[in-house]
C-alpha positions in Angstrom: 21.5 9.4 203.0 22.2 8.9 206.7 22.6 12.7 207.1 19.2 13.3 205.4 17.5 10.7 207.5 19.0 12.1 210.7 17.9 15.6 209.8 14.3 14.4 209.2 14.4 12.6 212.5 15.5 15.8 214.3 12.8 17.8 212.6 10.1 15.3 213.7 11.5 15.2 217.2 11.5 19.0 217.3 7.9 19.2 216.1 6.8 16.7 218.7 8.7 18.6 221.5 7.0 21.9 220.6 3.6 20.2 220.3 3.9 18.6 223.8 5.2 21.9 225.3 2.4 23.9 223.7 -0.3 21.4 224.7 1.0 21.2 228.2 1.0 25.0 228.5 -2.6 25.1 227.3 -3.6 22.4 229.8 -1.9 24.1 232.8 -3.4 27.5 231.8 -6.8 26.0 231.9 -6.3 24.6 235.5 -4.9 27.9 236.7 -8.1 29.6 235.5 -10.2 27.0 237.3 -8.2 27.4 240.5 -8.6 31.2 240.6 -12.3 31.0 239.6 -13.1 28.5 242.4 -11.5 30.7 245.1 -7.9 29.4 245.0 -9.1 25.8 245.5 -10.5 23.0 243.5 -14.0 21.7 243.7 -14.2 17.9 243.4 -17.5 16.8 244.9 -19.0 15.9 241.5 -16.5 13.1 240.9 -18.2 10.6 243.2 -21.5 10.8 241.3 -19.9 10.9 237.9 -17.4 8.0 238.3 -19.9 5.8 240.0 -22.4 6.4 237.2 -19.7 5.6 234.6 -19.2 2.3 236.4 -22.9 1.6 236.9 -22.4 1.2 240.7 -24.2 2.6 243.7 -21.2 3.1 246.0 -17.4 2.4 246.1 -17.8 -1.2 247.5 -16.7 -2.7 244.2 -13.3 -1.0 244.7 -12.7 -2.5 248.2 -9.1 -3.4 248.8 -8.1 -2.6 245.2 -5.3 -0.6 243.7 -7.0 2.1 241.5 -5.9 5.0 239.4 -7.3 7.8 237.3 -5.4 8.4 234.0 -5.4 12.1 233.1 -6.6 13.0 236.5 -5.9 16.7 236.6 -5.3 18.4 239.9 -8.8 18.3 241.4 -8.5 15.2 243.5 -10.8 13.0 241.3 -10.5 10.0 243.6 -10.7 11.7 247.0 -14.2 10.4 247.6 -13.1 6.7 247.5 -12.6 5.3 251.0 -12.5 1.5 250.4 -9.3 1.1 248.3 -5.8 0.0 249.2 -4.2 2.6 246.9 -5.4 5.7 244.9 -3.1 7.0 242.2 -3.6 10.0 239.9 -1.6 9.7 236.6 -1.0 12.9 234.6 1.6 14.3 232.3 1.5 17.5 234.4 1.5 16.0 237.9 4.8 17.6 238.8 3.5 21.0 237.6 0.4 20.6 239.7 2.5 19.9 242.8 4.4 23.1 242.1 1.4 25.4 241.4 -1.3 23.9 243.7 0.6 22.2 246.6 -1.9 23.0 249.4 -4.8 21.6 247.4 -3.1 18.4 246.4 -2.0 17.6 250.0 -5.7 17.2 250.9 -6.6 14.6 248.3 -5.4 11.4 249.8 -3.9 10.4 246.5 -0.5 9.5 245.1 0.2 11.7 242.1 2.4 10.1 239.4 4.0 12.1 236.5 3.5 10.2 233.2 5.4 11.1 230.0 3.9 10.9 226.5 5.7 7.5 226.2 5.7 5.9 229.6 3.6 5.6 232.7 6.1 4.9 235.5 4.0 2.1 237.2 4.9 -1.6 237.1 3.2 -4.0 234.7 -0.1 -5.6 235.9 -0.1 -3.4 239.0 -3.6 -1.8 239.0 -7.0 -3.5 239.5 -9.1 -0.6 238.1 -8.3 2.4 236.0 -10.7 5.3 235.5 -10.2 7.9 232.8 -12.4 10.9 232.1 -12.0 12.9 228.9 -8.3 12.3 228.8 -7.3 10.3 225.7 -7.9 13.0 223.1 -5.4 15.1 225.0 -2.4 12.8 224.7 0.2 13.2 222.0 0.9 9.5 221.2 -2.5 7.9 221.7 -1.6 4.4 220.5 1.4 4.2 222.9 -0.6 5.5 225.8 -3.3 2.9 225.1 -0.6 0.2 225.2 0.7 1.6 228.5 -2.8 1.5 230.1 -3.1 -2.1 229.0 0.4 -2.9 230.4 -0.2 -1.5 233.9 -3.7 -3.0 234.3 -3.9 -6.6 235.7 -5.5 -9.4 233.6 -9.1 -9.3 234.7 -8.7 -5.6 235.8 -11.2 -3.1 234.7 -11.0 0.1 232.6 -13.9 2.5 233.3 -13.8 5.5 231.0 -15.5 8.5 229.5 -14.4 9.5 226.0 -15.4 12.6 224.0 -16.2 11.6 220.4 -16.2 13.4 217.1 -14.8 16.7 218.3 -12.6 19.1 216.5 -8.9 19.0 217.3 -7.4 21.8 219.4 -4.0 22.7 220.8 -4.8 20.8 224.0 -6.8 18.0 222.3 -4.8 16.9 219.2 -7.0 13.8 218.5 -10.6 13.3 217.4 -11.9 10.0 218.8 -14.4 7.7 217.0 -16.4 4.7 218.2 -14.8 2.6 215.5 -11.2 3.3 216.6 -12.0 2.8 220.2 -13.7 -0.6 219.6 -11.2 -1.9 217.1 -7.9 -0.5 218.5 -8.1 0.9 222.0 -10.3 -1.9 223.4 -8.7 -4.7 221.5 -7.9 -7.3 224.2 -10.8 -6.2 226.5 -14.2 -7.7 227.2 -16.7 -4.9 227.1 -19.5 -5.1 229.8 -21.0 -1.6 229.2 -21.0 0.7 226.2 -23.2 3.8 226.4 -23.1 6.7 223.9 -25.1 10.0 223.9 -24.9 13.1 221.8 -23.8 16.1 223.8 -26.8 18.1 225.0 -27.2 21.6 223.4 -27.7 23.1 226.9 -27.2 22.1 230.5 -24.8 19.7 232.2 -22.6 17.9 229.7 -23.1 14.4 231.2 -26.8 14.8 232.2 -28.2 12.5 229.5 -25.8 9.7 230.6 -26.5 10.3 234.3 -30.3 10.1 233.7 -29.9 7.2 231.2 -31.8 9.3 228.6 -29.3 9.0 225.8 -29.6 11.5 222.9 -29.4 10.1 219.4 -26.0 10.5 217.6 -25.9 12.3 214.3 -22.1 12.1 213.7 -21.6 15.2 215.8 -20.0 15.6 219.2 -20.9 12.8 221.6 -19.8 11.1 224.8 -19.0 7.4 225.4 -19.1 5.7 228.8 -17.5 2.3 228.8 -16.6 -0.4 231.3 -14.4 -3.2 230.1 -12.3 -6.0 231.5 -8.8 -6.8 230.3 -8.5 -10.3 229.0 
């Protein structure tokens, strides 16, 4: 009985290992293509407008003196535009790989890059004042555990400002399909929601344009985008 249970445990662990390795390879391959396409650099100018719009703010004054992070940051320097904070941290499963493949780019970002695992974010509890996340949570292997980790490292009263892709088909790099129901009932349990905006994805043009223009498209159970700002209780 013990032998059978151990064998099953090994099989599950092996499957999880190959899932993570395959997913990470797909992610890194995507960023390598972006890097080459953009002239062996990363464009990051769009993050300022996008993250401020997600927060519903005109400038970075609301972040003054705070410790902030971007979960699932990628290698672009998503927080480079912020000048008012105490600390800017990029959290990503592939942060070490980014440093190996794109060292010159990452040196210019003014950010601390932290390598997360699928089970642990190596940041102390209640350390961060604000966490951004942009289309990252359908990419993680253990979504419930990562939601708990985000909650752990965020201070009581701290804010989570996020963009979530909804109702999308699963892929090698995106093993989860997120729904509004799960996000409200599970992910944001223990948060006070101050802003919740959802739009169907446009059939053409910039992905986030309906949200940026506040001209939300009606949802018909197809792919959509949620922008949310919430405070940890």
